[in-house]
C-alpha positions as CSV (number, residue, x, y, z in Angstrom):
1,X,-5.9,10.2,-20.7
2,X,-2.4,9.0,-21.3
3,X,-0.3,9.7,-24.4
4,X,1.8,6.8,-25.5
5,X,5.2,7.1,-27.0
6,X,6.1,4.2,-29.3
7,X,8.9,2.9,-31.4
8,X,8.2,3.8,-35.0
9,X,9.7,0.4,-36.0
10,X,8.3,-2.2,-33.7
11,X,5.5,-0.1,-32.1
12,X,6.6,-1.1,-28.5
13,X,5.4,1.3,-25.8
14,X,8.4,3.4,-24.6
15,X,6.7,5.1,-21.7
16,X,5.2,2.3,-19.6
17,X,5.3,4.6,-16.6
18,X,5.9,8.3,-16.2
19,X,9.1,8.7,-18.3
20,X,10.1,7.7,-21.8
21,X,12.7,4.9,-21.7
22,X,15.3,4.7,-24.5
23,X,18.7,3.1,-25.1
24,X,21.5,5.6,-25.7
25,X,25.0,5.3,-27.2
26,X,27.8,7.8,-27.2
27,X,31.1,6.7,-28.6
28,X,31.8,3.4,-26.9
29,X,29.5,4.1,-23.9
30,X,26.0,2.6,-23.9
31,X,23.1,2.7,-21.4
32,X,19.6,3.7,-20.7
33,X,18.1,7.2,-20.6
34,X,14.8,8.5,-19.2
35,X,13.3,11.5,-20.9
36,X,10.3,13.6,-20.0
37,X,7.2,13.1,-22.1
38,X,6.4,16.8,-21.8
39,X,7.5,18.7,-25.0
40,X,10.0,21.4,-24.0
41,X,11.0,19.7,-20.8
42,X,14.7,18.7,-21.3
43,X,15.4,17.1,-17.9
44,X,16.8,13.6,-18.2
45,X,18.1,10.7,-16.2
46,X,20.9,8.9,-17.9
47,X,23.3,6.0,-17.2
48,X,26.3,7.6,-15.3
49,X,28.9,6.1,-17.7
50,X,27.3,7.8,-20.6
51,X,26.4,11.1,-19.0
52,X,30.0,11.5,-17.6
53,X,31.3,11.5,-21.2
54,X,28.9,14.1,-22.5
55,X,29.8,17.6,-23.5
56,X,27.6,20.2,-25.2
57,X,27.6,19.4,-28.9
58,X,28.0,15.6,-28.4
59,X,25.8,13.7,-30.8
60,X,23.9,10.8,-29.1
61,X,22.5,7.7,-30.8
62,X,19.1,6.8,-29.4
63,X,17.7,3.3,-30.0
64,X,14.6,1.3,-29.1
65,X,15.2,-0.8,-25.9
66,X,13.0,-3.5,-27.3
67,X,14.0,-4.0,-30.9
68,X,17.4,-2.2,-30.7
69,X,16.6,-0.2,-33.9
70,X,18.3,3.2,-34.3
71,X,15.7,6.0,-33.9
72,X,17.5,8.5,-36.2
73,X,15.0,10.6,-38.1
74,X,14.5,9.9,-41.8
75,X,14.1,13.6,-42.4
76,X,17.1,14.9,-40.5
77,X,20.0,12.9,-39.1
78,X,20.4,15.5,-36.3
79,X,17.1,14.3,-34.8
80,X,15.5,11.1,-33.5
81,X,11.9,10.2,-34.1
82,X,9.2,8.5,-32.1
83,X,5.5,7.9,-32.6
84,X,3.0,9.5,-30.3
85,X,-0.3,7.6,-30.0
86,X,-3.2,9.5,-28.3
87,X,-6.2,7.8,-26.5
88,X,-8.1,7.8,-29.8
89,X,-5.3,5.9,-31.6
90,X,-4.3,8.9,-33.7
91,X,-0.6,8.8,-34.5
92,X,1.7,11.8,-34.6
93,X,5.5,12.0,-34.8
94,X,7.9,13.7,-32.4
95,X,11.3,14.6,-33.5
96,X,13.9,15.7,-30.9
97,X,17.5,16.8,-31.2
98,X,20.3,14.2,-30.8
99,X,22.8,16.9,-30.0
100,X,23.5,17.2,-26.3
101,X,22.6,20.6,-25.1
102,X,20.4,21.5,-28.1
103,X,16.8,22.1,-27.0
104,X,14.7,21.5,-30.1
105,X,11.6,19.3,-30.3
106,X,9.0,19.2,-33.1
107,X,5.5,17.5,-32.9
108,X,4.3,16.6,-36.4
109,X,0.6,16.2,-36.8
110,X,-0.4,15.9,-40.5
111,X,0.7,19.1,-42.1
112,X,1.1,20.9,-38.7
113,X,4.5,21.2,-37.0
114,X,4.6,22.6,-33.5
115,X,8.1,23.6,-32.2
116,X,9.3,23.4,-28.6
117,X,12.6,24.5,-27.1
118,X,15.0,27.4,-27.2
119,X,17.0,26.1,-30.1
120,X,14.3,25.4,-32.7
121,X,15.3,28.4,-34.8
122,X,18.9,27.1,-35.1
123,X,17.7,23.7,-36.2
124,X,17.5,24.9,-39.8
125,X,14.8,24.2,-42.3
126,X,14.0,20.5,-41.7
127,X,11.6,19.0,-44.2
128,X,9.6,16.6,-42.0
129,X,7.3,15.7,-44.9
130,X,9.9,14.2,-47.3
131,X,9.0,16.3,-50.3
């Protein structure tokens, strides 16, 4: 049973195959990036012109490759947000760090937040519920 990652704005499927495909911008560089759909797996494949410019602490801008909308999280500007749709059409949110080298991902399912990554404790108290 496949989990689908979708743009929270246009609902386009962002993992038509094995990896999640996103647009990425850093300074004046722009390209595509492939991310693992497995929470806590931070391996990536990125456009060489973008990855050559990255240093730990660089803040990336992720955007939908279909509608070009910025995927910055409404709850914390240090994160990007995607929808996760399971085979029963239940929607959850995934928030992941935009800061290169920071390993922090959160899966939000109703009132439950599941953290992944070595840097979740340093991500501060993010209010994913907007209250």
